[in-house]
MDTraj code that builds the backbone (N, CA, C; nanometers):
import mdtraj as md
import numpy as np

residues = "MET SER ASP PHE ASN ASN HIS PRO GLN ILE GLU VAL LEU ALA VAL THR ASP GLY ALA ARG ARG ARG HIS TRP SER ASP GLU ASP LYS LEU ARG ILE VAL GLU GLU SER PHE VAL GLY HIS ARG GLN CYS ALA ALA THR ALA ARG ARG HIS GLY VAL CYS ARG SER LEU LEU THR ILE TRP ARG ARG GLN TYR ARG ASN GLY GLU LEU GLY VAL SER HIS SER THR ALA PHE SER PRO VAL SER VAL THR HIS ASP ARG PRO VAL SER ARG PRO GLY PRO VAL ASP PRO SER GLU PRO VAL ARG ASP ALA GLN VAL GLU ILE ALA LEU PRO ASN GLY ARG ARG LEU VAL VAL PRO ALA ALA LEU ASP PRO GLU ALA LEU VAL ARG LEU ILE GLN LEU VAL GLU ARG ALA".split()
xyz = np.array([
    [3.0542, 0.9133, -0.0744],
    [2.9500, 0.9491, 0.0148],
    [2.8867, 1.0790, -0.0309],
    [2.7553, 1.0901, -0.0117],
    [2.6820, 1.2048, -0.0612],
    [2.6745, 1.3113, 0.0467],
    [2.6714, 1.4364, 0.0008],
    [2.6584, 1.5485, 0.0929],
    [2.5109, 1.5798, 0.1226],
    [2.4232, 1.5036, 0.0595],
    [2.2803, 1.5281, 0.0765],
    [2.2311, 1.4585, 0.2036],
    [2.1829, 1.5352, 0.2959],
    [2.1246, 1.4815, 0.4185],
    [1.9769, 1.5193, 0.4213],
    [1.8930, 1.4214, 0.4350],
    [1.7497, 1.4441, 0.4357],
    [1.7046, 1.4703, 0.5789],
    [1.6793, 1.5971, 0.6101],
    [1.6300, 1.6353, 0.7415],
    [1.4936, 1.7001, 0.7222],
    [1.3870, 1.6267, 0.7466],
    [1.2548, 1.6875, 0.7295],
    [1.2343, 1.7979, 0.8329],
    [1.1741, 1.9067, 0.7845],
    [1.1463, 2.0182, 0.8743],
    [1.0015, 2.0076, 0.9199],
    [0.9838, 2.0241, 1.0470],
    [0.8508, 2.0164, 1.1045],
    [0.8171, 2.1530, 1.1604],
    [0.6978, 2.1985, 1.1252],
    [0.6520, 2.3273, 1.1759],
    [0.5323, 2.3022, 1.2660],
    [0.5377, 2.3542, 1.3860],
    [0.4306, 2.3370, 1.4822],
    [0.3428, 2.4614, 1.4780],
    [0.2150, 2.4397, 1.4518],
    [0.1205, 2.5510, 1.4460],
    [0.0382, 2.5529, 1.5738],
    [0.0295, 2.6683, 1.6320],
    [-0.0519, 2.6829, 1.7518],
    [-0.1933, 2.7230, 1.7117],
    [-0.2853, 2.7029, 1.8002],
    [-0.4235, 2.7378, 1.7727],
    [-0.4379, 2.8881, 1.7536],
    [-0.3587, 2.9659, 1.8212],
    [-0.3693, 3.1113, 1.8125],
    [-0.3160, 3.1651, 1.6797],
    [-0.2442, 3.0830, 1.6031],
    [-0.1911, 3.1286, 1.4750],
    [-0.2982, 3.1411, 1.3681],
    [-0.4017, 3.0605, 1.3747],
    [-0.5062, 3.0607, 1.2730],
    [-0.6117, 3.1667, 1.3008],
    [-0.6926, 3.1914, 1.2010],
    [-0.8013, 3.2888, 1.2171],
    [-0.9106, 3.2284, 1.3034],
    [-0.9629, 3.3078, 1.3920],
    [-1.0703, 3.2614, 1.4781],
    [-1.2027, 3.2732, 1.4061],
    [-1.2986, 3.1967, 1.4530],
    [-1.4324, 3.2059, 1.3944],
    [-1.4937, 3.3396, 1.4301],
    [-1.5626, 3.3936, 1.3326],
    [-1.6326, 3.5190, 1.3565],
    [-1.7755, 3.4882, 1.3983],
    [-1.8286, 3.5720, 1.4831],
    [-1.9679, 3.5599, 1.5236],
    [-2.0422, 3.6794, 1.4674],
    [-2.1400, 3.6518, 1.3827],
    [-2.2152, 3.7570, 1.3162],
    [-2.3407, 3.7873, 1.3975],
    [-2.3688, 3.9137, 1.4170],
    [-2.4917, 3.9515, 1.4853],
    [-2.6088, 3.9299, 1.3892],
    [-2.7291, 3.9203, 1.4467],
    [-2.8479, 3.9019, 1.3630],
    [-2.8668, 4.0195, 1.2685],
    [-2.8351, 4.1398, 1.3128],
    [-2.8492, 4.2581, 1.2279],
    [-2.7560, 4.2494, 1.1073],
    [-2.6302, 4.2040, 1.1310],
    [-2.5357, 4.1892, 1.0198],
    [-2.5814, 4.0812, 0.9229],
    [-2.6278, 3.9688, 0.9765],
    [-2.6763, 3.8606, 0.8906],
    [-2.7927, 3.9080, 0.8051],
    [-2.8886, 3.9771, 0.8679],
    [-3.0044, 4.0275, 0.7936],
    [-2.9621, 4.1250, 0.6852],
    [-2.8688, 4.2146, 0.7175],
    [-2.8225, 4.3136, 0.6196],
    [-2.7561, 4.2453, 0.5003],
    [-2.6711, 4.1467, 0.5266],
    [-2.6005, 4.0762, 0.4192],
    [-2.6987, 3.9943, 0.3353],
    [-2.7912, 3.9255, 0.4009],
    [-2.8889, 3.8432, 0.3280],
    [-2.9779, 3.9308, 0.2413],
    [-3.0278, 4.0406, 0.2968],
    [-3.1144, 4.1289, 0.2184],
    [-3.0387, 4.1914, 0.1021],
    [-2.9101, 4.2198, 0.1215],
    [-2.8299, 4.2705, 0.0102],
    [-2.8148, 4.1653, -0.0988],
    [-2.8066, 4.0380, -0.0594],
    [-2.7903, 3.9322, -0.1601],
    [-2.9167, 3.9123, -0.2428],
    [-3.0335, 3.9578, -0.1920],
    [-3.1593, 3.9457, -0.2660],
    [-3.1856, 4.0667, -0.3571],
    [-3.1136, 4.1756, -0.3399],
    [-3.1410, 4.2995, -0.4132],
    [-3.0851, 4.2912, -0.5552],
    [-3.1692, 4.3312, -0.6507],
    [-3.1246, 4.3441, -0.7901],
    [-3.0750, 4.2146, -0.8498],
    [-2.9728, 4.2279, -0.9295],
    [-2.9189, 4.1138, -1.0025],
    [-2.7937, 4.0569, -0.9363],
    [-2.7650, 4.0979, -0.8144],
    [-2.6447, 4.0506, -0.7457],
    [-2.6539, 3.9024, -0.7169],
    [-2.5409, 3.8389, -0.7270],
    [-2.5374, 3.6955, -0.7027],
    [-2.4978, 3.6684, -0.5588],
    [-2.5353, 3.5531, -0.5127],
    [-2.5049, 3.5128, -0.3757],
    [-2.3531, 3.5072, -0.3542],
    [-2.2820, 3.4509, -0.4496],
    [-2.1365, 3.4367, -0.4358],
    [-2.0673, 3.5723, -0.4309],
    [-2.1127, 3.6673, -0.5127],
    [-2.0504, 3.8005, -0.5135],
    [-2.0743, 3.8725, -0.3818],
    [-2.1919, 3.8616, -0.3264],
    [-2.2216, 3.9256, -0.1976],
    [-2.1397, 3.8601, -0.0873],
    [-2.1293, 3.7281, -0.0904],
    [-2.0502, 3.6576, 0.0106],
    [-1.9041, 3.6996, 0.0035],
    [-1.8503, 3.7094, -0.1180],
    [-1.7111, 3.7501, -0.1355],
    [-1.6879, 3.8915, -0.0845],
    [-1.7835, 3.9803, -0.1120],
    [-1.7709, 4.1197, -0.0717],
    [-1.7637, 4.1346, 0.0801],
    [-1.8333, 4.0462, 0.1526],
    [-1.8367, 4.0556, 0.2990],
    [-1.7436, 3.9559, 0.3678],
    [-1.6708, 3.8778, 0.2903],
    [-1.5780, 3.7819, 0.3488],
    [-1.6469, 3.6648, 0.4163],
    [-1.7605, 3.6226, 0.3593],
    [-1.8381, 3.5112, 0.4138],
    [-1.8329, 3.3980, 0.3128],
    [-1.8282, 3.2767, 0.3612],
    [-1.8329, 3.1607, 0.2725],
    [-1.9697, 3.1562, 0.2039],
    [-1.9711, 3.1228, 0.0749],
    [-2.0960, 3.1198, -0.0017],
    [-2.1966, 3.0228, 0.0575],
    [-2.1488, 2.9084, 0.1063],
    [-2.2416, 2.8104, 0.1633],
    [-2.3046, 2.8627, 0.2931],
    [-2.2286, 2.9423, 0.3707],
    [-2.2852, 3.0012, 0.4917],
    [-2.3932, 3.1034, 0.4565],
    [-2.3681, 3.1838, 0.3525],
    [-2.4694, 3.2800, 0.3094],
    [-2.5941, 3.2080, 0.2571],
    [-2.5759, 3.0948, 0.1913],
    [-2.6900, 3.0158, 0.1446],
    [-2.7723, 2.9652, 0.2628],
    [-2.7058, 2.9231, 0.3696],
    [-2.7767, 2.8782, 0.4904],
    [-2.8530, 2.9949, 0.5515],
    [-2.7881, 3.1118, 0.5593],
    [-2.8556, 3.2300, 0.6138],
    [-2.9766, 3.2669, 0.5296],
    [-2.9664, 3.2566, 0.3967],
    [-3.0789, 3.2906, 0.3090],
    [-3.1963, 3.1952, 0.3310],
    [-3.1660, 3.0652, 0.3493],
    [-3.2722, 2.9679, 0.3758],
    [-3.3375, 2.9965, 0.5106],
    [-3.2573, 3.0296, 0.6118],
    [-3.3131, 3.0642, 0.7430],
    [-3.3996, 3.1897, 0.7329],
    [-3.3590, 3.2846, 0.6516],
    [-3.4345, 3.4080, 0.6322],
    [-3.5710, 3.3781, 0.5693],
    [-3.5705, 3.2936, 0.4658],
    [-3.6963, 3.2577, 0.3994],
    [-3.7897, 3.1800, 0.4918],
    [-3.7325, 3.0973, 0.5819],
    [-3.8143, 3.0173, 0.6736],
    [-3.8532, 3.0943, 0.7992],
    [-3.8066, 3.2184, 0.8118],
    [-3.8406, 3.2989, 0.9284],
    [-3.7595, 3.2652, 1.0512],
    [-3.6486, 3.1936, 1.0358],
    [-3.5661, 3.1537, 1.1494],
    [-3.4574, 3.2558, 1.1809],
    [-3.4283, 3.3443, 1.0887],
    [-3.3217, 3.4424, 1.1072],
    [-3.3831, 3.5745, 1.1494],
    [-3.3396, 3.6274, 1.2612],
    [-3.3951, 3.7536, 1.3080],
    [-3.5412, 3.7393, 1.3412],
    [-3.5718, 3.6572, 1.4382],
    [-3.7097, 3.6212, 1.4714],
    [-3.7949, 3.7447, 1.4981],
    [-3.7349, 3.8504, 1.5540],
    [-3.8139, 3.9684, 1.5862],
    [-3.8619, 4.0415, 1.4613],
    [-3.7950, 4.0204, 1.3479],
    [-3.8308, 4.0896, 1.2245],
    [-3.9096, 4.0019, 1.1280],
    [-3.9394, 3.8782, 1.1668],
    [-4.0024, 3.7870, 1.0718],
    [-4.1516, 3.8178, 1.0558],
    [-4.2014, 3.7834, 0.9400],
    [-4.3422, 3.8009, 0.9093],
    [-4.4028, 3.6630, 0.8910],
    [-4.5173, 3.6407, 0.9516],
    [-4.5810, 3.5104, 0.9400],
    [-4.6919, 3.5173, 0.8358],
    [-4.7015, 3.4148, 0.7549],
    [-4.8052, 3.4045, 0.6545],
    [-4.8906, 3.2832, 0.6863],
    [-5.0174, 3.2939, 0.6603],
    [-5.1089, 3.1830, 0.6806],
    [-5.1498, 3.1266, 0.5458],
    [-5.1542, 2.9940, 0.5351],
    [-5.1970, 2.9360, 0.4079],
    [-5.3456, 2.9624, 0.3845],
    [-5.3784, 2.9945, 0.2622],
    [-5.5175, 3.0227, 0.2255],
    [-5.5532, 2.9343, 0.1074],
    [-5.6697, 2.8741, 0.1139],
    [-5.7175, 2.7961, -0.0002],
    [-5.8616, 2.8351, -0.0274],
    [-5.8950, 2.8456, -0.1547],
    [-6.0298, 2.8828, -0.1956],
    [-6.0945, 2.7583, -0.2557],
    [-6.2096, 2.7224, -0.2019],
    [-6.2803, 2.6064, -0.2540],
    [-6.4239, 2.6460, -0.2854],
    [-6.4804, 2.5798, -0.3819],
    [-6.6199, 2.6007, -0.4197],
    [-6.6918, 2.4687, -0.4006],
    [-6.7819, 2.4649, -0.3018],
    [-6.8571, 2.3416, -0.2778],
    [-6.9593, 2.3166, -0.3876],
    [-7.0133, 2.4250, -0.4368],
    [-7.1117, 2.4119, -0.5439],
    [-7.0907, 2.5285, -0.6401],
    [-7.1178, 2.5073, -0.7653],
    [-7.0989, 2.6165, -0.8608],
    [-7.2010, 2.7275, -0.8372],
    [-7.1530, 2.8487, -0.8444],
    [-7.2400, 2.9640, -0.8273],
    [-7.2565, 3.0292, -0.9637],
    [-7.3800, 3.0362, -1.0099],
    [-7.4040, 3.1015, -1.1382],
    [-7.5159, 3.2022, -1.1203],
    [-7.4897, 3.3207, -1.1703],
    [-7.5900, 3.4265, -1.1643],
    [-7.6071, 3.4849, -1.3038],
    [-7.7272, 3.5130, -1.3401],
    [-7.7455, 3.5772, -1.4699],
    [-7.6995, 3.7220, -1.4637],
    [-7.6420, 3.7696, -1.5715],
    [-7.6001, 3.9096, -1.5810],
    [-7.4604, 3.9314, -1.5254],
    [-7.4165, 4.0575, -1.5259],
    [-7.2807, 4.0898, -1.4794],
    [-7.2691, 4.0728, -1.3274],
    [-7.1478, 4.0430, -1.2819],
    [-7.1212, 4.0214, -1.1405],
    [-7.0512, 4.1442, -1.0854],
    [-7.1025, 4.1965, -0.9750],
    [-7.0426, 4.3113, -0.9088],
    [-6.9428, 4.2594, -0.8049],
    [-6.8099, 4.2862, -0.8233],
    [-6.7111, 4.2313, -0.7299],
    [-6.7227, 4.2902, -0.5898],
    [-6.7841, 4.4072, -0.5754],
    [-6.7958, 4.4660, -0.4420],
    [-6.9106, 4.4037, -0.3628],
    [-7.0013, 4.3351, -0.4313],
    [-7.1141, 4.2720, -0.3634],
    [-7.0712, 4.1358, -0.3094],
    [-7.0849, 4.1125, -0.1785],
    [-7.0432, 3.9830, -0.1234],
    [-7.1354, 3.8709, -0.1704],
    [-7.0786, 3.7556, -0.1926],
    [-7.1536, 3.6383, -0.2343],
    [-7.2238, 3.5825, -0.1114],
    [-7.3530, 3.5562, -0.1238],
    [-7.4261, 3.4972, -0.0121],
    [-7.3722, 3.3585, 0.0180],
    [-7.3708, 3.3237, 0.1426],
    [-7.3274, 3.1915, 0.1891],
    [-7.1776, 3.1669, 0.1687],
    [-7.1005, 3.2686, 0.1352],
    [-6.9560, 3.2504, 0.1199],
    [-6.8933, 3.2412, 0.2586],
    [-6.8004, 3.1486, 0.2743],
    [-6.7341, 3.1294, 0.4027],
    [-6.5834, 3.1295, 0.3835],
    [-6.5143, 3.1680, 0.4890],
    [-6.3684, 3.1676, 0.4899],
    [-6.3239, 3.0752, 0.6018],
    [-6.2315, 2.9852, 0.5708],
    [-6.1757, 2.8964, 0.6724],
    [-6.0367, 2.9465, 0.7068],
    [-6.0116, 2.9703, 0.8358],
    [-5.8845, 3.0253, 0.8823],
    [-5.8156, 2.9193, 0.9672],
    [-5.6907, 2.8845, 0.9314],
    [-5.6110, 2.7905, 1.0101],
    [-5.5271, 2.8716, 1.1077],
    [-5.5497, 2.8535, 1.2351],
    [-5.4800, 2.9286, 1.3387],
    [-5.3490, 2.8594, 1.3765],
    [-5.2512, 2.9344, 1.4293],
    [-5.1223, 2.8744, 1.4671],
    [-5.1340, 2.7637, 1.5723],
    [-5.2387, 2.7677, 1.6556],
    [-5.2534, 2.6647, 1.7588],
    [-5.3156, 2.5354, 1.7045],
    [-5.3386, 2.5289, 1.5723],
    [-5.3898, 2.4081, 1.5090],
    [-5.5403, 2.4059, 1.4898],
    [-5.6095, 2.5017, 1.5450],
    [-5.7550, 2.5070, 1.5293],
    [-5.7911, 2.5729, 1.3975],
    [-5.9102, 2.5399, 1.3486],
    [-5.9613, 2.5990, 1.2256],
    [-6.0888, 2.6748, 1.2590],
    [-6.1023, 2.7907, 1.1976],
    [-6.2167, 2.8759, 1.2224],
    [-6.2857, 2.9024, 1.0900],
    [-6.4137, 2.8713, 1.0805],
    [-6.4921, 2.8954, 0.9599],
    [-6.5904, 3.0072, 0.9901],
    [-6.5777, 3.1172, 0.9135],
    [-6.6613, 3.2355, 0.9378],
    [-6.7224, 3.2825, 0.8069],
    [-6.8329, 3.3555, 0.8134],
    [-6.8900, 3.4128, 0.6907],
    [-6.7928, 3.5154, 0.6311],
    [-6.7867, 3.5222, 0.5001],
    [-6.6950, 3.6145, 0.4332],
    [-6.7320, 3.7596, 0.4592],
    [-6.8577, 3.7879, 0.4882],
    [-6.9031, 3.9252, 0.5099],
    [-6.8873, 3.9689, 0.6550],
    [-6.8169, 3.8919, 0.7387],
    [-6.7998, 3.9250, 0.8795],
    [-6.7180, 4.0530, 0.8939],
    [-6.7566, 4.1377, 0.9878],
    [-6.6879, 4.2628, 1.0150],
    [-6.5438, 4.2335, 1.0601],
    [-6.4420, 4.3040, 1.0043],
    [-6.3014, 4.2754, 1.0392],
    [-6.2716, 4.2891, 1.1893],
    [-6.3307, 4.3885, 1.2561],
    [-6.3053, 4.4043, 1.3999],
    [-6.3609, 4.2850, 1.4778],
    [-6.4779, 4.2393, 1.4376],
    [-6.5365, 4.1227, 1.5027],
    [-6.4516, 3.9985, 1.4777],
    [-6.3960, 3.9881, 1.3574],
    [-6.3109, 3.8744, 1.3242],
    [-6.1853, 3.8743, 1.4113],
    [-6.1248, 3.9911, 1.4306],
    [-6.0049, 4.0005, 1.5147],
    [-6.0374, 3.9571, 1.6578],
    [-6.1488, 4.0058, 1.7121],
    [-6.1877, 3.9663, 1.8479],
    [-6.2143, 3.8168, 1.8564],
    [-6.2771, 3.7619, 1.7538],
    [-6.3078, 3.6191, 1.7517],
    [-6.1804, 3.5355, 1.7468],
    [-6.0845, 3.5751, 1.6643],
    [-5.9577, 3.5014, 1.6537],
    [-5.8830, 3.5061, 1.7865],
    [-5.8791, 3.6240, 1.8502],
    [-5.8122, 3.6349, 1.9800],
    [-5.8773, 3.5449, 2.0828],
    [-6.0094, 3.5386, 2.0799],
    [-6.0837, 3.4542, 2.1730],
    [-6.0521, 3.3056, 2.1511],
    [-6.0500, 3.2642, 2.0258],
    [-6.0255, 3.1229, 1.9949],
    [-5.8811, 3.0849, 2.0232],
    [-5.7864, 3.1762, 2.0021],
    [-5.6454, 3.1456, 2.0293],
    [-5.6207, 3.1273, 2.1779],
    [-5.6918, 3.2023, 2.2623],
    [-5.6734, 3.1901, 2.4076],
    [-5.7356, 3.0629, 2.4632],
    [-5.8417, 3.0189, 2.4039],
    [-5.9148, 2.9027, 2.4582],
    [-5.8374, 2.7747, 2.4403],
])
top = md.Topology()
chain = top.add_chain()
for i, resn in enumerate(residues, 1):
    res = top.add_residue(resn, chain, resSeq=i)
    for name in ("N", "CA", "C"):
        top.add_atom(name, md.element.get_by_symbol(name[0]), res)
traj = md.Trajectory(xyz[None], top)
């Protein structure tokens, strides 16, 4: 008879034994994400330095680029496209400070409306006009 007795050992782990999930504030997320964009630092090295999973930092970076992270600090950009309906040709040199006659700018507003204004429109008047159209 053998002296070997096979008694499997079972270890019971409680939920409190494991590490709890951390909750990062928006300020911490922004600081870590902005650090990951600085210089030649890699995403993985920044994540390791702060004890964050690389895939989580990648998600935070995508949210940062899309303006979803730290909504109060986000900057909105409007798409701009330049089109020429007809070729403009003038004899002689062109003065860039002189506005082109009949030039128009089309502005796509966040509410889905489009505003077409002359390029030579006064900036203060343009701001008032945009505010008026956004409210309507």
